DRENMARVO-486120 format. One record per residue: residue number from 1; residue in three letters; x, y, z of N, C-alpha, C in turn. Coordinates in Angstrom, 1 decimal. Last residue first. Example, Ala and Ser with C-alpha at 12.3 -4.5 7.8 and 13.67 -1.06 7.14 Angstrom:
  resi  resn    n.xx    n.yy    n.zz   ca.xx   ca.yy   ca.zz    c.xx    c.yy    c.zz
     2   ser    12.8    -2.2     7.1    13.7    -1.1     7.1    12.9     0.0     7.9
     1   ala    13.2    -5.7     7.8    12.3    -4.5     7.8    13.2    -3.3     7.8
END
This chain:
  resi  resn    n.xx    n.yy    n.zz   ca.xx   ca.yy   ca.zz    c.xx    c.yy    c.zz
   154   ser   -30.1   -55.8    14.3   -30.6   -54.4    14.6   -32.1   -54.3    14.5
   153   lys   -29.1   -58.8    15.9   -29.8   -58.1    14.7   -30.2   -56.8    15.2
   152   thr   -25.9   -59.5    17.2   -27.3   -59.4    17.3   -27.9   -58.6    16.1
   151   arg   -23.2   -61.7    17.8   -23.8   -60.8    16.9   -25.3   -60.7    17.1
   150   arg   -21.7   -61.9    20.9   -22.5   -62.6    19.9   -23.2   -61.5    19.1
   149   tyr   -20.5   -60.6    22.9   -19.7   -60.7    21.6   -20.5   -61.5    20.5
   148   gln   -22.0   -60.8    25.1   -22.0   -59.5    24.4   -21.3   -59.5    23.1
   147   ser   -23.9   -63.8    25.5   -22.6   -63.1    25.4   -22.7   -61.8    24.6
   146   thr   -26.9   -63.7    27.4   -26.2   -64.0    26.1   -24.9   -63.2    26.0
   145   ile   -28.2   -65.1    30.1   -27.4   -63.9    29.7   -26.6   -64.3    28.5
   144   gln   -31.3   -66.1    31.1   -30.2   -66.4    30.2   -29.5   -65.1    29.9
   143   ile   -33.0   -67.3    33.8   -32.4   -66.1    33.3   -31.2   -66.5    32.4
   142   phe   -36.0   -69.1    34.3   -34.6   -69.1    34.0   -34.2   -67.7    33.5
   141   tyr   -38.6   -70.5    36.2   -38.1   -69.4    35.5   -36.6   -69.5    35.4
   140   asp   -40.0   -72.2    37.8   -39.6   -72.7    36.5   -39.1   -71.6    35.6
   139   thr   -38.8   -71.9    41.2   -39.6   -71.6    40.1   -39.2   -72.3    38.9
   138   asn   -36.9   -72.1    43.3   -38.3   -72.6    43.5   -39.3   -72.1    42.5
   137   asp   -34.7   -69.7    42.0   -35.0   -70.7    43.0   -36.5   -70.9    43.1
   136   ile   -34.1   -69.4    38.7   -34.6   -68.6    39.8   -35.2   -69.6    40.8
   135   arg   -31.1   -70.4    37.2   -32.5   -70.7    37.6   -32.9   -69.9    38.8
   134   tyr   -29.2   -69.1    34.5   -29.4   -69.3    36.0   -30.9   -69.6    36.2
   133   val   -26.9   -69.5    31.9   -28.3   -69.6    32.3   -28.3   -69.8    33.8
   132   tyr   -24.7   -67.7    29.6   -25.0   -68.4    30.9   -26.4   -68.4    31.2
   131   thr   -22.3   -67.7    27.1   -23.7   -67.5    27.4   -24.1   -68.3    28.6
   130   gly   -19.0   -66.2    27.3   -20.0   -67.3    27.1   -21.4   -66.8    27.4
   129   lys   -17.4   -64.0    27.8   -17.6   -64.4    26.4   -18.7   -65.5    26.2
   128   thr   -18.8   -61.7    30.2   -17.9   -62.7    29.8   -18.2   -63.2    28.3
   127   phe   -20.4   -59.9    31.5   -19.4   -59.4    30.6   -18.4   -60.4    30.2
   126   phe   -22.3   -61.1    33.3   -22.7   -60.2    32.2   -21.7   -59.9    31.2
   125   asp   -22.9   -63.3    35.2   -21.8   -63.3    34.3   -22.2   -62.4    33.1
   124   leu   -24.1   -61.6    38.1   -24.3   -62.5    37.1   -23.1   -62.3    36.1
   123   lys   -24.5   -60.5    40.8   -23.2   -60.6    40.1   -23.3   -61.8    39.1
   122   tyr   -27.5   -58.6    40.9   -26.7   -59.8    41.1   -25.4   -59.8    40.3
   121   lys   -28.9   -56.3    40.2   -28.6   -56.5    41.6   -27.6   -57.7    41.9
   120   leu   -29.5   -56.5    37.6   -28.3   -55.7    37.9   -27.9   -55.9    39.4
   119   pro   -32.1   -57.6    37.4   -30.9   -58.5    37.3   -29.6   -57.8    37.6
   118   asn   -34.8   -57.1    39.1   -33.7   -56.3    38.7   -32.4   -57.1    38.6
   117   phe   -38.3   -57.5    38.8   -37.0   -58.1    38.9   -35.9   -57.2    38.3
   116   ser   -40.9   -56.6    38.4   -40.0   -55.8    39.2   -38.6   -56.4    39.4
   115   asn   -42.1   -58.5    36.7   -42.2   -57.0    36.4   -41.3   -56.2    37.2
   114   phe   -41.7   -61.0    37.9   -41.2   -60.7    36.6   -41.1   -59.2    36.3
   113   asp   -40.9   -61.7    41.0   -41.9   -60.9    40.3   -41.3   -60.5    39.0
   112   phe   -40.1   -64.1    43.4   -39.8   -63.6    42.0   -41.1   -62.9    41.4
   111   thr   -39.4   -63.2    46.8   -40.2   -63.9    45.8   -39.9   -63.3    44.4
   110   ser   -37.3   -61.8    47.8   -37.8   -63.0    48.6   -38.7   -63.8    47.7
   109   asp   -34.3   -60.7    46.3   -35.8   -60.8    46.2   -36.3   -62.0    46.9
   108   arg   -31.8   -59.4    48.5   -32.3   -60.4    47.5   -33.8   -60.3    47.5
   107   gln   -31.1   -55.9    48.8   -31.6   -57.1    49.4   -32.0   -58.1    48.2
   106   leu   -28.8   -53.3    49.6   -29.5   -54.1    48.6   -29.9   -55.4    49.2
   105   asp   -27.4   -51.6    51.2   -28.8   -52.0    51.7   -29.5   -52.9    50.7
   104   ser   -25.1   -50.9    50.0   -25.0   -51.9    51.0   -26.4   -52.4    51.6
   103   asn   -24.4   -50.1    47.0   -25.6   -50.0    47.8   -25.6   -51.1    48.8
   102   tyr   -22.1   -50.6    45.8   -22.5   -49.2    45.8   -23.8   -49.0    46.7
   101   glu   -21.7   -53.4    46.1   -20.6   -52.5    46.3   -21.0   -51.0    46.4
   100   asn   -23.5   -55.5    45.7   -23.8   -54.5    46.6   -22.7   -53.5    47.0
    99   phe   -24.6   -57.7    44.0   -23.7   -56.7    43.6   -24.0   -55.5    44.4
    98   leu   -24.8   -60.9    45.7   -25.4   -59.6    45.4   -24.3   -58.6    44.9
    97   pro   -23.8   -64.1    44.3   -23.7   -63.0    45.3   -24.4   -61.7    44.8
    96   val   -25.7   -66.9    43.6   -25.0   -65.7    43.0   -25.0   -64.6    44.0
    95   glu   -27.4   -68.7    44.7   -25.9   -69.0    44.8   -25.1   -67.9    44.2
    94   ser   -29.9   -68.0    44.0   -29.5   -67.8    45.4   -28.0   -68.1    45.6
    93   leu   -30.1   -68.8    41.4   -29.9   -67.4    41.6   -29.4   -67.1    43.1
    92   leu   -28.3   -71.8    40.7   -29.4   -71.1    41.2   -29.1   -69.7    41.5
    91   lys   -27.0   -72.9    37.5   -26.7   -72.4    38.9   -28.0   -71.7    39.4
    90   ser   -28.7   -75.5    35.8   -28.2   -74.2    35.9   -27.9   -73.9    37.4
    89   his   -29.7   -77.5    33.3   -29.1   -77.6    34.6   -28.3   -76.3    34.8
    88   lys   -32.6   -76.5    31.6   -31.2   -76.6    31.6   -30.7   -76.7    33.0
    87   gln   -35.5   -78.4    30.7   -34.9   -77.4    31.6   -33.4   -77.7    31.6
    86   thr   -36.6   -80.5    29.3   -35.9   -79.4    28.5   -35.3   -78.3    29.4
    85   lys   -37.7   -82.1    31.3   -36.8   -82.7    30.2   -36.0   -81.6    29.5
    84   pro   -39.5   -80.6    32.8   -38.2   -81.0    33.4   -37.2   -81.6    32.4
    83   asn   -41.1   -77.9    31.6   -40.8   -79.3    31.2   -39.5   -79.7    31.8
    82   thr   -41.5   -75.2    32.0   -42.1   -76.1    32.9   -41.8   -77.6    32.7
    81   asp   -39.8   -72.4    31.8   -39.7   -73.8    31.2   -40.3   -74.7    32.2
    80   lys   -39.8   -69.0    31.0   -40.3   -70.1    31.9   -40.2   -71.4    31.1
    79   tyr   -37.2   -66.5    30.9   -38.2   -67.3    30.3   -38.6   -68.4    31.3
    78   ile   -35.5   -63.6    30.3   -36.1   -64.4    31.3   -37.2   -65.2    30.7
    77   thr   -32.5   -62.5    28.9   -33.8   -63.2    28.6   -34.3   -63.9    29.8
    76   ile   -30.4   -60.0    28.1   -31.0   -60.8    29.2   -32.3   -61.3    28.8
    75   arg   -29.7   -58.7    25.8   -28.9   -59.8    26.2   -29.4   -60.6    27.4
    74   asn   -31.2   -56.4    25.2   -30.9   -57.4    24.2   -30.3   -58.7    24.7
    73   arg   -31.6   -54.6    27.3   -32.5   -54.6    26.1   -32.4   -55.8    25.2
    72   leu   -29.5   -54.9    29.2   -30.9   -54.9    29.6   -31.9   -55.1    28.4
    71   leu   -27.2   -54.8    27.5   -27.5   -55.9    28.4   -29.0   -56.0    28.7
    70   his   -27.5   -52.3    26.2   -27.4   -53.5    25.4   -27.8   -54.7    26.3
    69   lys   -27.4   -50.6    28.5   -28.6   -50.6    27.7   -28.6   -51.9    26.8
    68   ile   -24.8   -51.2    29.4   -25.9   -51.5    30.2   -27.2   -51.6    29.4
    67   asp   -23.3   -50.3    27.2   -23.2   -51.7    27.6   -24.4   -52.1    28.4
    66   lys   -23.9   -47.5    27.3   -24.3   -48.3    26.1   -24.3   -49.8    26.4
    65   leu   -22.7   -46.9    29.7   -24.2   -46.8    29.6   -24.7   -47.6    28.4
    64   phe   -20.1   -47.3    29.0   -20.7   -48.2    30.0   -22.2   -48.1    29.9
    63   asn   -19.8   -45.2    27.2   -19.5   -46.6    26.8   -20.2   -47.6    27.7
    62   ala   -20.4   -42.8    28.6   -21.2   -43.2    27.4   -21.0   -44.7    27.1
    61   asn   -20.7   -42.0    31.7   -19.8   -42.9    31.0   -20.5   -43.5    29.8
    60   gln   -22.7   -40.7    33.1   -21.6   -39.9    32.4   -20.6   -40.7    31.7
    59   tyr   -24.2   -42.9    34.0   -24.8   -41.9    33.1   -23.8   -41.0    32.4
    58   val   -22.3   -44.5    35.6   -23.1   -45.0    34.4   -23.5   -43.9    33.5
    57   leu   -20.6   -43.2    37.4   -20.2   -44.5    36.9   -21.0   -44.9    35.7
    56   glu   -21.9   -40.7    38.0   -20.5   -40.8    37.6   -20.1   -42.1    36.9
    55   asn   -24.6   -41.5    38.6   -24.3   -40.4    37.6   -22.8   -40.6    37.1
    54   ala   -24.4   -43.5    40.5   -25.0   -43.8    39.2   -24.6   -42.8    38.2
    53   asn   -23.7   -43.1    43.1   -22.6   -43.2    42.1   -23.1   -43.4    40.7
    52   ser   -25.9   -43.2    44.7   -25.3   -41.9    44.4   -24.1   -41.9    43.4
    51   gln   -26.9   -46.3    43.2   -27.2   -45.2    44.2   -26.6   -43.9    43.8
    50   tyr   -26.6   -48.6    41.8   -25.4   -47.7    41.9   -25.6   -46.5    42.8
    49   val   -29.1   -50.0    42.1   -27.8   -50.7    42.3   -26.6   -49.7    42.6
    48   glu   -31.1   -48.1    41.7   -31.2   -49.0    42.8   -29.8   -49.6    43.1
    47   asp   -30.3   -47.0    39.2   -30.3   -46.2    40.5   -30.3   -47.0    41.7
    46   ile   -30.8   -49.1    37.5   -29.5   -48.6    37.6   -29.3   -47.8    38.9
    45   met   -33.6   -49.3    37.8   -32.7   -50.5    38.1   -31.3   -50.0    38.3
    44   ala   -34.5   -46.8    37.0   -34.7   -47.2    38.4   -33.8   -48.4    38.7
    43   lys   -33.8   -46.9    34.3   -33.1   -45.9    35.1   -33.3   -46.3    36.6
    42   glu   -35.6   -48.9    33.4   -34.1   -49.1    33.3   -33.4   -48.2    34.3
    41   lys   -38.0   -47.6    33.9   -37.7   -48.9    34.6   -36.2   -49.1    34.6
    40   lys   -37.9   -45.5    32.2   -38.0   -45.2    33.7   -37.6   -46.4    34.4
    39   ser   -35.4   -46.1    29.7   -36.8   -46.1    30.2   -36.8   -45.8    31.7
    38   leu   -32.9   -44.1    28.1   -33.3   -45.1    29.1   -34.8   -45.0    29.4
    37   pro   -33.1   -43.4    24.5   -33.0   -43.1    26.0   -33.4   -44.2    26.9
    36   ala   -31.5   -45.4    22.0   -32.7   -44.8    22.6   -32.5   -44.5    24.0
    35   asp   -29.3   -46.8    21.2   -29.3   -45.4    21.1   -30.5   -44.7    21.7
    34   val   -29.9   -49.5    21.3   -29.1   -48.9    22.4   -29.0   -47.4    22.3
    33   asn   -31.3   -50.2    19.0   -32.1   -49.8    20.2   -31.2   -49.3    21.4
    32   asp   -29.5   -51.0    17.0   -29.9   -49.6    17.0   -30.6   -49.2    18.3
    31   pro   -27.0   -53.2    18.5   -28.2   -52.9    17.7   -28.6   -51.5    17.9
    30   phe   -23.5   -53.5    18.4   -24.7   -52.9    19.1   -25.9   -52.7    18.2
    29   ser   -21.0   -55.7    18.6   -22.0   -55.2    17.6   -23.3   -54.8    18.4
    28   ile   -17.8   -55.3    19.8   -19.2   -55.6    20.1   -20.1   -55.0    19.1
    27   pro   -14.8   -56.8    18.5   -15.7   -55.6    18.7   -17.1   -56.1    18.9
    26   val   -13.3   -59.3    20.5   -13.9   -58.9    19.2   -14.8   -57.7    19.4
    25   asn   -10.4   -59.2    22.4   -11.8   -59.0    22.3   -12.3   -58.6    20.9
    24   lys    -7.8   -61.4    21.2    -8.3   -60.2    21.8    -9.8   -60.0    21.6
    23   ser    -7.2   -63.6    19.7    -7.6   -63.9    21.1    -8.1   -62.6    21.8
    22   asp    -6.3   -62.6    17.3    -7.6   -63.3    17.3    -8.1   -63.5    18.8
    21   gln    -3.9   -61.5    18.1    -5.0   -60.6    17.7    -6.3   -61.3    17.7
    20   ser    -2.4   -63.8    18.7    -2.7   -62.8    19.7    -3.8   -61.9    19.3
    19   phe    -2.3   -65.0    16.1    -3.0   -65.7    17.2    -3.4   -64.7    18.3
    18   val    -0.7   -63.1    14.8    -2.0   -63.4    14.3    -2.9   -64.0    15.4
    17   ser     1.7   -63.3    16.4     0.9   -62.1    16.3    -0.5   -62.3    15.8
    16   phe     2.4   -66.0    15.9     2.1   -65.6    17.3     1.3   -64.3    17.2
    15   ser     3.0   -65.8    13.2     1.9   -66.8    13.7     1.5   -66.3    15.0
    14   ile     5.1   -64.0    13.2     3.9   -63.7    12.5     2.7   -64.6    13.0
    13   phe     7.0   -65.6    14.7     6.5   -64.3    15.2     5.2   -63.9    14.5
    12   leu     7.4   -67.8    13.0     6.8   -68.0    14.4     6.2   -66.7    14.9
    11   val     8.5   -66.5    10.8     7.2   -67.3    10.7     6.6   -67.5    12.0
    10   pro    10.8   -65.4    11.9     9.8   -64.5    11.4     8.4   -65.2    11.3
     9   leu    12.1   -68.0    12.7    11.8   -67.0    13.6    10.7   -66.0    13.1
     8   leu    12.8   -69.4    10.3    11.7   -69.9    11.2    11.2   -68.8    12.2
     7   ile    15.1   -68.2     9.3    13.8   -68.2     8.5    12.6   -68.6     9.4
     6   leu    16.8   -68.6    11.4    16.5   -67.2    11.0    15.3   -67.2    10.1
     5   leu    16.9   -71.4    11.4    16.4   -70.7    12.6    16.0   -69.2    12.2
     4   lys    18.2   -71.9     9.0    16.8   -72.4     9.2    16.2   -71.6    10.4
     3   thr    20.6   -70.7     9.5    19.8   -70.1     8.4    18.4   -70.6     8.6
     2   lys    21.7   -72.4    11.5    21.4   -71.0    11.8    20.5   -70.3    10.8
     1   met    21.9   -74.7     9.9    21.0   -74.7    11.1    20.7   -73.3    11.5
END
């Protein structure tokens, strides 16, 4: 019995180690477009949300800046679906809290304007493993946040 236990322990340990490694974060695959400088619009979005903390929290943090660029350029999709049969049942944007930790004056958009919409203003599920869809209230517009762990094409 003791011999079986001694043989079984290393097998269990190895199995646990392999399982633990699989459950850790998979490396994120960044497309080439995250190496390009921020656009004026992207910089304005970051500045609106992070205000005087933008330099320290975003611009001087190369990893977080890369995450933000990847998010804005590759992982957020805003689309219109006018067919009730194909519309996904989604959480409404009005149910998502504002991300106002750095800008207490941040306001919800009273109407949706595709050209000026700033998704960084909201506490959307940006950095989770799943893909999430939100509906913009009183519209046929949806915001899809694709998981950062999903492989993207360069």
